[in-house]
TISETOR-877647 format. One record per residue (C-alpha): residue number from 1; x, y, z. Coordinates in steps of 0.2 Angstrom, whole numbers, always signed. Each point is the difference from the previous one (the first is absolute). Layout:
BEGIN
seq->NUM | X->X | Y->Y | Z->Z $
...
//
This chain:
BEGIN
seq->1 | X->-131 | Y->-14 | Z->+57 $
seq->2 | X->+7 | Y->-17 | Z->+6 $
seq->3 | X->+18 | Y->+2 | Z->+6 $
seq->4 | X->+4 | Y->-18 | Z->-8 $
seq->5 | X->-2 | Y->+10 | Z->-17 $
seq->6 | X->+13 | Y->+13 | Z->+5 $
seq->7 | X->+12 | Y->-14 | Z->+6 $
seq->8 | X->+1 | Y->-8 | Z->-16 $
seq->9 | X->+6 | Y->+17 | Z->-7 $
seq->10 | X->+15 | Y->+2 | Z->+13 $
seq->11 | X->+13 | Y->-9 | Z->-10 $
seq->12 | X->-2 | Y->+12 | Z->-14 $
seq->13 | X->-1 | Y->+15 | Z->+11 $
seq->14 | X->+16 | Y->-5 | Z->+8 $
seq->15 | X->+8 | Y->-1 | Z->-17 $
seq->16 | X->-6 | Y->+17 | Z->-4 $
seq->17 | X->+5 | Y->+7 | Z->+17 $
seq->18 | X->+18 | Y->-7 | Z->-2 $
seq->19 | X->+3 | Y->+8 | Z->-18 $
seq->20 | X->-7 | Y->+16 | Z->+5 $
seq->21 | X->+10 | Y->+2 | Z->+16 $
seq->22 | X->+16 | Y->-9 | Z->-6 $
seq->23 | X->+2 | Y->-14 | Z->+13 $
seq->24 | X->-9 | Y->-15 | Z->+7 $
seq->25 | X->+1 | Y->+6 | Z->+17 $
seq->26 | X->-7 | Y->+18 | Z->-3 $
seq->27 | X->-14 | Y->-7 | Z->-12 $
seq->28 | X->-6 | Y->-13 | Z->+13 $
seq->29 | X->+0 | Y->+13 | Z->+14 $
seq->30 | X->-11 | Y->+11 | Z->-11 $
seq->31 | X->-12 | Y->-15 | Z->-3 $
seq->32 | X->+0 | Y->-2 | Z->+19 $
seq->33 | X->-4 | Y->+17 | Z->+3 $
seq->34 | X->-14 | Y->+0 | Z->-13 $
seq->35 | X->-9 | Y->-16 | Z->+8 $
seq->36 | X->+2 | Y->+8 | Z->+17 $
seq->37 | X->-8 | Y->+16 | Z->-6 $
seq->38 | X->-15 | Y->-11 | Z->-7 $
seq->39 | X->-2 | Y->-9 | Z->+16 $
seq->40 | X->+0 | Y->+15 | Z->+11 $
seq->41 | X->-12 | Y->+9 | Z->-12 $
seq->42 | X->+11 | Y->+13 | Z->-5 $
seq->43 | X->-1 | Y->-4 | Z->-18 $
seq->44 | X->-16 | Y->-6 | Z->-9 $
seq->45 | X->-2 | Y->-14 | Z->-12 $
seq->46 | X->-10 | Y->+7 | Z->-13 $
seq->47 | X->-14 | Y->-13 | Z->-5 $
seq->48 | X->-4 | Y->+8 | Z->-17 $
seq->49 | X->+17 | Y->-5 | Z->-6 $
seq->50 | X->+6 | Y->-19 | Z->-3 $
seq->51 | X->+9 | Y->-7 | Z->+14 $
seq->52 | X->+18 | Y->+2 | Z->-8 $
seq->53 | X->-4 | Y->+18 | Z->-4 $
seq->54 | X->-7 | Y->+4 | Z->+17 $
seq->55 | X->+16 | Y->-7 | Z->+8 $
seq->56 | X->+12 | Y->+9 | Z->-11 $
seq->57 | X->-9 | Y->+16 | Z->+3 $
seq->58 | X->+0 | Y->-2 | Z->+19 $
seq->59 | X->+19 | Y->-4 | Z->-2 $
seq->60 | X->+2 | Y->+15 | Z->-10 $
seq->61 | X->-9 | Y->+12 | Z->+13 $
seq->62 | X->+11 | Y->-7 | Z->+13 $
seq->63 | X->+17 | Y->+2 | Z->-10 $
seq->64 | X->-5 | Y->+18 | Z->-6 $
seq->65 | X->-1 | Y->+6 | Z->+18 $
seq->66 | X->+17 | Y->-7 | Z->+6 $
seq->67 | X->+14 | Y->+13 | Z->+3 $
seq->68 | X->+14 | Y->-1 | Z->-11 $
seq->69 | X->+17 | Y->-7 | Z->+8 $
seq->70 | X->+17 | Y->+1 | Z->-6 $
seq->71 | X->+1 | Y->-17 | Z->-6 $
seq->72 | X->+0 | Y->-7 | Z->-18 $
seq->73 | X->-15 | Y->+8 | Z->-6 $
seq->74 | X->+8 | Y->+17 | Z->+5 $
seq->75 | X->+16 | Y->-4 | Z->-9 $
seq->76 | X->-11 | Y->-7 | Z->-16 $
seq->77 | X->-10 | Y->+17 | Z->+0 $
seq->78 | X->+16 | Y->+9 | Z->+0 $
seq->79 | X->+6 | Y->-9 | Z->-16 $
seq->80 | X->-15 | Y->+2 | Z->-9 $
seq->81 | X->-8 | Y->+16 | Z->+6 $
seq->82 | X->-12 | Y->+2 | Z->-15 $
seq->83 | X->-8 | Y->-17 | Z->+3 $
seq->84 | X->-14 | Y->+3 | Z->+14 $
seq->85 | X->-4 | Y->-14 | Z->+13 $
seq->86 | X->-18 | Y->-1 | Z->-5 $
seq->87 | X->+6 | Y->-1 | Z->-18 $
seq->88 | X->+10 | Y->-16 | Z->+4 $
seq->89 | X->-15 | Y->-7 | Z->+9 $
seq->90 | X->-11 | Y->+3 | Z->-16 $
seq->91 | X->+13 | Y->-9 | Z->-10 $
seq->92 | X->+2 | Y->-14 | Z->+11 $
seq->93 | X->-18 | Y->-3 | Z->+2 $
seq->94 | X->-4 | Y->-1 | Z->-18 $
seq->95 | X->+16 | Y->-7 | Z->-7 $
seq->96 | X->+5 | Y->-12 | Z->+14 $
seq->97 | X->-17 | Y->-4 | Z->+8 $
seq->98 | X->-10 | Y->-1 | Z->-15 $
seq->99 | X->-13 | Y->+13 | Z->+6 $
seq->100 | X->-9 | Y->+10 | Z->-13 $
seq->101 | X->+1 | Y->+18 | Z->+0 $
seq->102 | X->-17 | Y->+2 | Z->+6 $
seq->103 | X->+3 | Y->-12 | Z->+15 $
seq->104 | X->+17 | Y->+10 | Z->+3 $
seq->105 | X->-10 | Y->+16 | Z->+1 $
seq->106 | X->-11 | Y->-8 | Z->+13 $
seq->107 | X->+15 | Y->-6 | Z->+10 $
seq->108 | X->+7 | Y->+17 | Z->-1 $
seq->109 | X->-15 | Y->+10 | Z->+2 $
seq->110 | X->+3 | Y->+10 | Z->-15 $
seq->111 | X->-6 | Y->+3 | Z->-18 $
seq->112 | X->+3 | Y->-12 | Z->-14 $
seq->113 | X->+8 | Y->+15 | Z->-9 $
seq->114 | X->+13 | Y->+2 | Z->+15 $
seq->115 | X->+4 | Y->-19 | Z->-1 $
seq->116 | X->+4 | Y->+1 | Z->-18 $
seq->117 | X->+10 | Y->+15 | Z->+2 $
seq->118 | X->+10 | Y->-7 | Z->+15 $
seq->119 | X->+4 | Y->-17 | Z->-9 $
seq->120 | X->+6 | Y->+10 | Z->-17 $
seq->121 | X->+11 | Y->+11 | Z->+12 $
seq->122 | X->+7 | Y->-14 | Z->+10 $
seq->123 | X->+4 | Y->-11 | Z->-16 $
seq->124 | X->+8 | Y->+15 | Z->-8 $
seq->125 | X->+12 | Y->+3 | Z->+14 $
seq->126 | X->+3 | Y->-18 | Z->+0 $
seq->127 | X->+5 | Y->+0 | Z->-18 $
seq->128 | X->+13 | Y->+14 | Z->+5 $
seq->129 | X->+9 | Y->-11 | Z->+13 $
seq->130 | X->+18 | Y->-3 | Z->-2 $
seq->131 | X->+3 | Y->-18 | Z->-10 $
seq->132 | X->+6 | Y->-15 | Z->+9 $
seq->133 | X->+7 | Y->-17 | Z->-5 $
seq->134 | X->-12 | Y->-15 | Z->+4 $
seq->135 | X->+4 | Y->-18 | Z->+3 $
seq->136 | X->-15 | Y->-12 | Z->-4 $
seq->137 | X->-2 | Y->-16 | Z->+7 $
seq->138 | X->-14 | Y->-10 | Z->-9 $
seq->139 | X->-1 | Y->-17 | Z->-8 $
seq->140 | X->-14 | Y->+3 | Z->-11 $
seq->141 | X->+7 | Y->+8 | Z->-15 $
seq->142 | X->-15 | Y->+8 | Z->-7 $
seq->143 | X->-3 | Y->+9 | Z->+17 $
seq->144 | X->+19 | Y->+4 | Z->+0 $
seq->145 | X->-2 | Y->+9 | Z->-17 $
seq->146 | X->-15 | Y->+9 | Z->+6 $
seq->147 | X->+10 | Y->+7 | Z->+14 $
seq->148 | X->+14 | Y->+4 | Z->-9 $
seq->149 | X->-10 | Y->+10 | Z->-13 $
seq->150 | X->-8 | Y->+10 | Z->+14 $
seq->151 | X->+14 | Y->+3 | Z->+10 $
seq->152 | X->+9 | Y->+6 | Z->-17 $
seq->153 | X->-15 | Y->+11 | Z->-4 $
seq->154 | X->+2 | Y->+8 | Z->+17 $
seq->155 | X->+18 | Y->+5 | Z->-5 $
seq->156 | X->+9 | Y->-13 | Z->+10 $
seq->157 | X->+13 | Y->-12 | Z->-5 $
seq->158 | X->-2 | Y->-19 | Z->+3 $
seq->159 | X->+16 | Y->-8 | Z->+5 $
seq->160 | X->-6 | Y->-18 | Z->-3 $
seq->161 | X->-14 | Y->-12 | Z->+2 $
seq->162 | X->+5 | Y->-16 | Z->+12 $
seq->163 | X->-12 | Y->-15 | Z->+0 $
seq->164 | X->+8 | Y->-8 | Z->+15 $
seq->165 | X->+7 | Y->+4 | Z->+17 $
seq->166 | X->+18 | Y->-4 | Z->-6 $
seq->167 | X->-1 | Y->+10 | Z->-16 $
seq->168 | X->-7 | Y->+15 | Z->+11 $
seq->169 | X->+15 | Y->+0 | Z->+11 $
seq->170 | X->+11 | Y->-1 | Z->-16 $
seq->171 | X->-8 | Y->+16 | Z->-6 $
seq->172 | X->+1 | Y->+8 | Z->+17 $
seq->173 | X->+18 | Y->-2 | Z->+0 $
seq->174 | X->+2 | Y->+12 | Z->-14 $
seq->175 | X->-7 | Y->+13 | Z->+12 $
seq->176 | X->-6 | Y->+17 | Z->-6 $
seq->177 | X->-19 | Y->-2 | Z->+1 $
seq->178 | X->-13 | Y->+10 | Z->+10 $
seq->179 | X->-15 | Y->-11 | Z->+0 $
seq->180 | X->-5 | Y->-18 | Z->+0 $
seq->181 | X->-16 | Y->-7 | Z->-6 $
seq->182 | X->-2 | Y->-19 | Z->+6 $
seq->183 | X->-12 | Y->-14 | Z->-4 $
seq->184 | X->-1 | Y->-12 | Z->+15 $
seq->185 | X->-1 | Y->-16 | Z->-8 $
seq->186 | X->+14 | Y->-4 | Z->-12 $
seq->187 | X->+4 | Y->-11 | Z->-14 $
seq->188 | X->+12 | Y->-13 | Z->+9 $
seq->189 | X->-12 | Y->-1 | Z->+15 $
seq->190 | X->+10 | Y->+13 | Z->+9 $
seq->191 | X->-7 | Y->+15 | Z->+9 $
seq->192 | X->+1 | Y->+18 | Z->-5 $
seq->193 | X->-2 | Y->+5 | Z->+18 $
seq->194 | X->+16 | Y->-9 | Z->+4 $
seq->195 | X->+9 | Y->+8 | Z->-15 $
seq->196 | X->-5 | Y->+17 | Z->+6 $
seq->197 | X->+4 | Y->-4 | Z->+18 $
seq->198 | X->+19 | Y->-4 | Z->-6 $
seq->199 | X->+0 | Y->+15 | Z->-11 $
seq->200 | X->-4 | Y->+12 | Z->+14 $
seq->201 | X->+13 | Y->-6 | Z->+10 $
seq->202 | X->+12 | Y->+9 | Z->-11 $
seq->203 | X->-11 | Y->+13 | Z->-8 $
seq->204 | X->-12 | Y->+14 | Z->+6 $
seq->205 | X->-13 | Y->+1 | Z->-13 $
seq->206 | X->-19 | Y->+0 | Z->-1 $
seq->207 | X->-9 | Y->-16 | Z->-4 $
seq->208 | X->-16 | Y->-3 | Z->-8 $
seq->209 | X->-8 | Y->-19 | Z->+0 $
seq->210 | X->-10 | Y->-7 | Z->-12 $
seq->211 | X->-13 | Y->-13 | Z->+4 $
seq->212 | X->-17 | Y->-8 | Z->-6 $
seq->213 | X->-4 | Y->-3 | Z->+18 $
seq->214 | X->+2 | Y->+15 | Z->+10 $
seq->215 | X->-11 | Y->-6 | Z->+14 $
seq->216 | X->+13 | Y->-13 | Z->+5 $
seq->217 | X->+12 | Y->+14 | Z->+3 $
seq->218 | X->-11 | Y->+13 | Z->+8 $
seq->219 | X->-5 | Y->-10 | Z->+15 $
seq->220 | X->+7 | Y->+12 | Z->+13 $
seq->221 | X->+8 | Y->-14 | Z->+9 $
seq->222 | X->+19 | Y->+2 | Z->-5 $
seq->223 | X->+11 | Y->+12 | Z->-9 $
seq->224 | X->-8 | Y->+5 | Z->-17 $
seq->225 | X->+5 | Y->+9 | Z->-15 $
seq->226 | X->-4 | Y->+19 | Z->-1 $
seq->227 | X->-3 | Y->+0 | Z->-18 $
seq->228 | X->-10 | Y->-14 | Z->-8 $
seq->229 | X->-7 | Y->-1 | Z->-18 $
seq->230 | X->-13 | Y->-13 | Z->-3 $
seq->231 | X->-1 | Y->-11 | Z->-16 $
seq->232 | X->-7 | Y->+3 | Z->-12 $
seq->233 | X->+5 | Y->+18 | Z->+2 $
seq->234 | X->-4 | Y->+17 | Z->-11 $
seq->235 | X->+13 | Y->+11 | Z->-5 $
seq->236 | X->-6 | Y->+14 | Z->+10 $
seq->237 | X->+1 | Y->-11 | Z->+15 $
seq->238 | X->+19 | Y->-3 | Z->-4 $
seq->239 | X->+3 | Y->+18 | Z->-3 $
seq->240 | X->-8 | Y->+6 | Z->+16 $
seq->241 | X->+8 | Y->-13 | Z->+11 $
seq->242 | X->+18 | Y->+3 | Z->-8 $
seq->243 | X->-2 | Y->+19 | Z->+4 $
seq->244 | X->-6 | Y->-2 | Z->+17 $
seq->245 | X->+15 | Y->-12 | Z->+4 $
seq->246 | X->+12 | Y->+12 | Z->-7 $
seq->247 | X->-9 | Y->+15 | Z->+8 $
seq->248 | X->+4 | Y->-7 | Z->+17 $
seq->249 | X->+16 | Y->-9 | Z->-1 $
seq->250 | X->+16 | Y->+9 | Z->+6 $
seq->251 | X->+11 | Y->+8 | Z->-12 $
seq->252 | X->+12 | Y->-13 | Z->-8 $
seq->253 | X->+14 | Y->+12 | Z->-2 $
seq->254 | X->+2 | Y->+1 | Z->+19 $
seq->255 | X->+12 | Y->-15 | Z->+0 $
seq->256 | X->+8 | Y->-12 | Z->-14 $
seq->257 | X->-9 | Y->-15 | Z->-3 $
seq->258 | X->+8 | Y->-16 | Z->+7 $
seq->259 | X->+3 | Y->-16 | Z->-11 $
seq->260 | X->-5 | Y->-17 | Z->+4 $
seq->261 | X->+15 | Y->-11 | Z->+3 $
//
């Protein structure tokens, strides 16, 4: 299989790895381990699969043989003991990465029934998560309404929708929110990335970015978002990404939230 076909899939594998492992550093390191294993011939690229499925399968083989550490993954597993690691992978593959259940079964080297069972189990545990409050930064009101509806259906509360950088900071000043969903380009030409950067100077919360052009952010050349939803998005995509962001984030009750001056 030509390596150029695999290289085209790397931005999406990095996105998946970061969501799975909870940080850009850990995700990118695991992708590098996968590429090294492929080059060294330790992990095969299965030519009977499409390039994307073959690459993700190689990644899963490398990841599944890594020893558990005491980092974020361990703390997350302690918070959600009922949700197995492979179930999280199955959910992310199907909901966030858009693989069919059949493709996910090929990546995980398991049966179709097992994939369906794992996805159902993961989603059930996600639905049981403690609700949080969500700040939405989005200038397209139809999309904002869709996000608000999805977030509410998950049992969370929306503190407000901000279409601009300044409106986002005004909402953030009220505090008491545990998640940010942010578009990148806002109504007045301002940047959702800048708004999030200002918010994170005072608040320790997970952030999920939303964009129609994920390839522009997933270049590997600069700090990039750990959690990224591509427009147009599916409800399952949003649910899985929110769950993963909350899954890995440190408990918000450890310190009172600061306020933006």
